N, C-alpha and C positions, 0 to 999 in steps of 0.2 A: 460523575467525576468532576473534580474541581479544575476549571480552565486555567487558573493561575499555576497550579501544581503541574499540569501538563506542559504549560509554556516554560516553566523552569526546567523540566526534564528535557525538553527539546533544546534549550540553550545549553544545558550541561552536555548533552550528546554532541552538539556542534563543537563545543570547546574541547572535549576529549578526543573526538575523531578528526578535528580540523576540516570537517566537511561543511558544505553549504546546506541550507535547509532543503533545497531542491535535491541535492545528492543524497541526503538522508532519506527522503521519500523514496527515491529509486532503490536504495539498498534495503530499506525496510520492506518494500514490496517484494523484492527478489528473495530476501531471507524468509519472509512469511510463506511465499509460494513453495520454495524448496523444502523448508521445514515442515510444512503441512503435507506435502507429497510424501516425505519420509515418514512422518508420524502416522499418517493415515494409510500408508502403503498404497498410494494412488500414483498412477503415471502422470507425467506433465500434461498429457492430453485430457485428463479428467477435469471436468468443470467444477467439481466440488472445492478443491483448493483455491481456484480462481475466484469463486463466489465468496469464499471466506476472506480473501484478500480485499475484494471490493467492499465487503461489509465492514471490515476493519478500517479501511480508508474513509468510508462514509461516517463511521462512528467517530473517528478522530476529527473529522471536519465538523461534525455536530458539536463536539466539545469546543472547537475553535469558534464556531458560530456563536455559542453561548458567551464566550469571552469577548467576541467582537461587540455583541449587543450590550454586554455589561460595561465595557470600557468606552465604546464609541457611539452606542445607540444605533448602530447600523451594521449589517452583515456584509463583509467584503467577499461576496460570492465568487467574484472572479479569481481571487486568491485561493479560495477553497476548491474551485474547479481545477485550477492549475495544479494544486497539491494532489488531488485525486488522480488526475491524468498522469502526473509524475509517478505516483505510487502503482498504478495498474498498467502502465504502458508495456514494460518488459514482461510482467507476468502474462499479459494478454498475448503478446507475441509468442512467448514460449508455449503457452497453452494451445494456441492455434496451430503452431508448428508441430507440437506433439500430437494433437488430434489428427492432423493430416498425415502423420507418419513421417515427417520430414526431419526428425531428430534421430541421432544414432540410438539404436535400441528401442525406438518407439514403433508401434504398430498402428496402422490406420484403424481408427475407431469407426464402428458402423452406426 
């Protein structure tokens, strides 16, 4: 995937939604988690949707890393870590709460 194309898509999404890059990461993580749970018919406590969200976040940051190296000759790993944490924080919270049975309609997984 072309890092410049991804960067343009992110800027476009920020312009259209009027959200910051950090907020976009949060929303993308939540949308992916909920969308995967619905599409895969898995409860929020299932680890499969969470793993896919993590994989998507890491794949996105791999593309950003390529762009960093191409433009700056160095990887801004702290920004990538920040982005991954923003993307997976709420999916992680919801997955853990669902797994523990602490969400309405969820059952404790064994």
